[in-house]
KOLNUBA-368037 format. One record per atom (N, C-alpha, C): residue in one letter; x, y, z. Coordinates in steps of 0.2 Angstrom, whole numbers, padded with zeros to 4 digits, always signed. Layout:
<nodes>
aXYZ;...
</nodes>
This chain:
<nodes>
m+0031+0034-0074;m+0036+0039-0072;m+0047+0035-0075;a+0045+0032-0076;a+0053+0027-0078;a+0056+0031-0082;g+0062+0032-0079;g+0067+0036-0081;g+0068+0043-0077;h+0064+0045-0073;h+0064+0050-0071;h+0066+0051-0063;p+0072+0046-0063;p+0072+0046-0055;p+0071+0052-0048;l+0072+0056-0051;l+0072+0064-0047;l+0064+0065-0044;k+0060+0064-0051;k+0052+0064-0050;k+0050+0058-0045;t+0054+0055-0047;t+0050+0046-0043;t+0051+0049-0035;y+0055+0052-0034;y+0059+0051-0026;y+0055+0056-0026;a+0054+0063-0028;a+0050+0067-0023;a+0043+0065-0024;v+0042+0061-0027;v+0035+0058-0026;v+0033+0052-0019;l+0040+0049-0019;l+0040+0044-0013;l+0040+0050-0006;v+0047+0053-0008;v+0045+0057-0002;v+0040+0062+0001;l+0035+0064-0004;l+0029+0065-0003;l+0025+0061-0001;l+0025+0054-0003;l+0021+0048+0000;l+0022+0046+0009;g+0029+0049+0009;g+0031+0047+0014;g+0028+0053+0019;l+0030+0056+0016;l+0027+0062+0021;l+0021+0063+0024;l+0016+0060+0017;l+0008+0060+0020;l+0008+0053+0026;t+0013+0048+0024;t+0011+0043+0029;t+0010+0044+0036;t+0019+0047+0035;t+0019+0050+0042;t+0015+0057+0047;l+0013+0060+0042;l+0006+0064+0045;l+0000+0060+0047;l-0003+0056+0042;l-0008+0049+0044;l-0005+0047+0051;a-0001+0044+0052;a+0003+0041+0059;a+0003+0046+0065;r+0003+0051+0064;r+0005+0057+0069;r-0004+0058+0070;f-0005+0060+0065;f-0012+0066+0066;f-0021+0062+0064;g-0018+0056+0062;g-0025+0052+0061;g-0027+0048+0069;p-0033+0048+0067;p-0038+0043+0071;p-0034+0035+0074;g-0031+0035+0079;g-0031+0029+0081;g-0034+0022+0081;g-0033+0018+0077;g-0039+0012+0078;g-0044+0013+0072;a-0043+0017+0069;a-0050+0018+0062;a-0048+0016+0059;v-0053+0012+0056;v-0052+0009+0050;v-0051+0008+0044;w-0053+0016+0041;w-0052+0020+0037;w-0041+0022+0036;v-0041+0022+0041;v-0032+0024+0043;v-0028+0017+0042;s-0030+0013+0043;s-0029+0004+0040;s-0026+0005+0033;l-0034+0006+0032;l-0032+0005+0024;l-0027+0010+0019;l-0030+0014+0023;l-0026+0019+0020;l-0018+0016+0021;f-0017+0018+0026;f-0010+0015+0026;f-0008+0010+0020;l-0012+0005+0019;l-0013+0000+0013;l-0011+0005+0008;v-0015+0009+0005;v-0013+0011-0001;v-0009+0015-0006;l-0006+0019+0002;l-0002+0023+0002;l+0006+0019+0000;g+0007+0012+0003;g+0013+0008+0003;g+0012+0004-0002;g+0006+0003-0005;g+0006+0001-0013;g+0007+0005-0018;l+0005+0013-0018;l+0007+0019-0022;l+0016+0017-0022;k+0017+0018-0015;k+0026+0019-0014;k+0030+0012-0018;g+0025+0008-0016;g+0030+0002-0018;g+0029+0000-0028;r+0024+0002-0030;r+0024+0005-0038;r+0028+0011-0040;m+0027+0013-0036;m+0032+0021-0039;m+0040+0016-0039;i+0041+0013-0034;i+0047+0011-0034;i+0050+0004-0041;l+0044+0003-0041;l+0045-0005-0045;l+0046-0001-0052;n+0041+0002-0054;n+0042+0004-0058;n+0046+0010-0063;g+0049+0016-0056;g+0052+0020-0058;g+0061+0018-0056;y+0062+0016-0051;y+0069+0012-0049;y+0068+0005-0053;l+0068+0004-0053;l+0070-0006-0058;l+0066-0006-0065;g+0063-0001-0066;g+0063+0000-0073;g+0056-0005-0077;l+0053-0005-0071;l+0045-0010-0074;l+0042-0008-0077;g+0042+0002-0078;g+0035+0006-0083;g+0038+0004-0087;r+0045+0003-0092;r+0047+0002-0099;r+0044-0005-0100;s+0041-0010-0098;s+0038-0015-0100;s+0031-0018-0096;r+0029-0018-0102;r+0020-0017-0101;r+0020-0024-0098;f+0023-0029-0099;f+0019-0037-0098;f+0023-0037-0089;w+0030-0035-0087;w+0031-0036-0081;w+0028-0029-0075;s+0026-0025-0079;s+0022-0020-0074;s+0016-0022-0072;r+0011-0024-0078;r+0005-0025-0075;r+0006-0032-0072;g+0009-0037-0071;g+0012-0044-0068;g+0012-0040-0062;f+0019-0036-0060;f+0021-0034-0053;f+0013-0029-0050;n+0012-0026-0052;n+0006-0022-0051;n+0000-0028-0049;a-0002-0033-0053;a-0008-0035-0053;a-0004-0039-0047;f+0000-0040-0046;f+0002-0045-0039;f+0002-0041-0033;v+0006-0034-0032;v+0004-0031-0026;v-0005-0029-0026;t-0006-0029-0029;t-0014-0027-0029;t-0014-0033-0026;i-0015-0038-0028;i-0020-0044-0027;i-0019-0044-0018;f-0012-0044-0018;f-0008-0045-0010;f-0011-0041-0005;l-0011-0034-0007;l-0013-0029-0004;l-0021-0029+0000;l-0024-0032-0006;l-0030-0033-0006;l-0033-0039+0000;l-0027-0045-0002;l-0028-0051+0002;l-0027-0047+0011;i-0023-0046+0012;i-0018-0040+0019;i-0026-0036+0019;a-0029-0034+0017;a-0035-0028+0018;a-0041-0032+0020;a-0042-0037+0017;a-0047-0044+0020;a-0046-0046+0026;l-0041-0050+0026;l-0039-0051+0032;l-0040-0046+0039;y-0037-0039+0038;y-0039-0035+0043;y-0047-0032+0044;l-0050-0033+0040;l-0056-0031+0038;l-0061-0037+0043;a-0058-0043+0040;a-0060-0050+0044;a-0059-0050+0052;g-0054-0048+0054;g-0053-0047+0060;g-0055-0043+0064;q-0058-0036+0061;q-0061-0031+0065;q-0068-0034+0064;g-0070-0039+0064;g-0078-0042+0063;g-0078-0044+0070;g-0072-0046+0073;g-0075-0050+0082;g-0075-0058+0082;f-0072-0060+0076;f-0073-0067+0075;f-0072-0067+0084;y-0066-0066+0085;y-0061-0070+0095;y-0068-0068+0099;s-0071-0062+0099;s-0076-0060+0104;s-0081-0064+0104;h-0083-0068+0098;h-0089-0073+0100;h-0088-0080+0099;g-0083-0080+0102;g-0081-0089+0105;g-0079-0090+0098;g-0074-0088+0095;g-0069-0092+0090;g-0064-0095+0094;v-0063-0101+0089;v-0057-0104+0091;v-0049-0102+0091;v-0047-0101+0095;v-0037-0099+0093;v-0034-0103+0091;
</nodes>
């Protein structure tokens, strides 16, 4: 969506609305809600990087930043899911 700032803005507004609705009406504490927040955040980050910073015009930089953001979000998701396993409730060291 590089070169179309109005379309990028519209998609960002839609993703922001979805995030707000999920925060308001989603079941609190559900694992899938937290993971969906990460997915929405990743999509918004990708839209900003490609749409506003122009990385979509360069295949090399676009792939590099997309890979970095994806790996970072997967790491956060893995840490979150590991924390949901109840490590501390089974006598883990703080």
